C-alpha positions as CSV (number, residue, x, y, z in Angstrom):
1,M,-30.3,48.8,25.2
2,E,-26.5,49.4,24.1
3,S,-25.1,47.2,26.9
4,I,-27.2,44.2,25.9
5,L,-26.0,44.5,22.1
6,S,-22.4,45.1,23.3
7,Y,-22.5,41.9,25.6
8,T,-24.1,40.0,22.8
9,V,-21.3,41.1,20.2
10,I,-18.7,40.2,22.7
11,I,-20.1,36.8,23.1
12,L,-20.3,36.3,19.6
13,V,-17.0,36.9,19.3
14,I,-15.7,34.8,21.8
15,V,-17.8,31.7,20.6
16,I,-16.6,32.1,16.7
17,S,-13.1,32.5,18.2
18,I,-13.4,29.4,19.9
19,Y,-15.0,27.4,16.8
20,I,-12.1,28.6,14.7
21,Y,-9.8,27.6,17.4
22,N,-11.2,24.1,17.5
23,I,-11.3,23.8,13.7
24,R,-7.1,24.5,13.5
25,K,-6.5,22.2,16.3
26,K,-8.0,19.3,14.5
27,Q,-6.1,19.8,11.2
28,S,-2.5,17.9,11.1
29,R,0.5,20.1,11.4
30,I,4.0,19.6,10.1
31,F,7.0,20.5,12.1
32,S,10.4,20.6,10.5
33,L,13.1,18.7,12.9
34,S,16.2,18.5,10.5
35,E,17.3,19.6,6.9
36,Q,20.5,18.6,5.2
37,N,21.5,20.2,2.2
38,F,23.7,17.7,0.0
39,P,25.1,18.3,-3.4
40,S,22.9,15.4,-5.1
41,N,19.8,16.0,-2.8
42,I,18.2,18.0,0.0
43,F,17.0,15.5,3.3
44,Y,14.2,16.7,5.4
45,V,13.1,15.1,8.7
46,K,9.4,16.3,9.7
47,I,6.7,15.3,12.1
48,V,3.4,15.4,11.5
49,K,1.1,16.1,14.6
50,L,-2.8,15.8,15.1
51,N,-4.3,17.2,18.1
52,G,-0.9,17.7,19.7
53,V,0.4,14.3,19.5
54,I,2.8,12.9,17.0
55,T,1.3,10.6,14.7
56,S,3.7,10.0,12.0
57,I,7.4,10.9,10.8
58,L,7.8,12.2,7.4
59,I,11.1,11.8,5.4
60,E,11.1,14.0,2.6
61,I,13.8,13.6,-0.2
62,Y,14.3,16.3,-2.9
63,A,16.6,15.3,-5.4
64,L,18.8,17.7,-7.1
65,K,20.3,15.0,-9.4
66,D,19.0,11.6,-10.7
67,M,19.5,9.3,-7.9
68,N,18.2,5.9,-6.8
69,I,17.6,5.2,-2.9
70,T,18.3,1.3,-1.9
71,S,17.6,1.8,2.0
72,V,16.2,3.7,4.9
73,R,17.7,2.8,8.0
74,A,17.6,4.5,11.6
75,E,21.2,4.8,13.1
76,L,21.2,4.3,16.8
77,I,24.0,6.1,18.4
78,T,25.0,5.3,22.2
79,G,26.5,7.6,24.8
80,K,29.7,5.8,24.1
81,R,29.3,6.8,20.2
82,V,28.9,3.2,19.1
83,F,26.6,2.9,16.0
84,N,24.0,0.6,15.0
85,Y,21.8,0.1,12.4
86,Y,18.2,-0.8,12.1
87,D,16.5,-1.1,8.8
88,I,13.1,0.7,8.8
89,S,11.8,0.0,5.5
90,G,9.4,-2.3,6.5
91,L,7.9,0.4,8.7
92,C,7.1,3.0,5.8
93,N,3.9,3.2,4.2
94,N,4.0,2.7,0.5
95,L,7.6,2.3,-0.1
96,D,9.2,-0.1,-2.8
97,L,12.8,-0.2,-3.2
98,P,15.1,0.8,-5.1
99,L,13.1,4.1,-5.4
100,D,14.1,5.8,-8.7
101,L,14.2,9.7,-8.4
102,T,14.8,12.0,-11.4
103,A,16.2,15.8,-10.9
104,S,13.7,18.5,-9.4
105,H,11.4,15.6,-8.2
106,S,10.8,14.8,-4.6
107,C,9.6,11.5,-2.4
108,K,8.1,11.4,1.0
109,I,8.4,8.4,3.1
110,E,6.0,8.3,5.8
111,I,6.8,6.3,9.0
112,P,3.7,5.9,11.9
113,F,5.2,6.8,15.1
114,T,3.4,4.3,17.3
115,D,5.3,1.5,14.9
116,F,8.7,3.5,15.0
117,K,8.5,3.8,18.9
118,K,7.7,0.6,19.3
119,M,10.7,-0.8,17.6
120,M,12.7,1.6,19.4
121,N,11.5,0.8,22.7
122,D,11.4,-3.2,21.9
123,G,14.7,-3.0,20.4
124,E,17.9,-5.1,22.0
125,L,20.6,-2.2,21.4
126,P,20.4,0.6,24.0
127,F,20.8,4.2,22.3
128,R,21.2,7.8,23.4
129,T,20.1,9.4,20.0
130,F,19.4,8.3,16.6
131,R,19.3,9.8,13.1
132,F,17.6,8.8,9.8
133,V,20.2,7.3,6.9
134,I,19.0,6.4,3.4
135,N,21.6,4.9,0.9
136,D,21.8,5.6,-2.8
137,D,22.8,3.0,-5.5
138,R,26.5,4.0,-5.3
139,N,26.4,3.4,-1.4
140,N,26.7,6.8,-0.4
141,P,24.8,7.2,2.9
142,F,22.8,10.7,3.5
143,K,22.2,11.2,7.3
144,S,19.8,13.4,9.0
145,H,21.0,15.5,12.3
146,E,20.9,13.8,15.5
147,L,17.5,13.2,17.2
148,G,16.8,11.8,20.4
149,F,13.5,11.1,22.5
150,N,12.9,13.0,25.6
151,S,10.9,11.1,29.0
152,K,7.7,11.4,27.3
153,W,8.9,10.2,23.8
154,I,8.8,13.7,22.2
155,I,11.4,13.6,19.3
156,Y,13.9,16.8,19.7
157,R,17.5,17.9,18.3
158,P,19.6,17.3,21.3
159,D,22.5,19.9,20.0
160,T,19.5,22.4,19.8
161,G,17.4,21.4,22.6
162,S,14.3,22.6,20.7
163,Y,11.2,20.4,21.3
164,N,8.6,19.8,18.9
């Protein structure tokens, strides 16, 4: 009788742990790729994963001073360090430029990963790495760290070698 009860408890614990694991796996997770601190803002680049697949890129700007964002671009960097720019404001969901930010407020710009990957894959300009650039009304650029794609189109930071 004791063995039946212990097996029942063990099986019940296994079933509950599998259920909890599946619930956690179905939730979207946010991973930070880049955080840059500037005197006027803090610039984050994050990715959103759902079921282990990247669904979107999240650019978050936390304003420390009042600022206006006039453009959102991707800076493509070739192996010879030649810089080319793509305007990605058309890919962003719910983005009306110029964007007014007051101090202590943040703005999240979401870019669907499939659209971004298609734009990068179909582009005429070759690149090895890229980074995101926002410009304010004084034309000051705020740049993220350099990011790259591996052979499976997973974004990583080449200088750290850490994959997400």
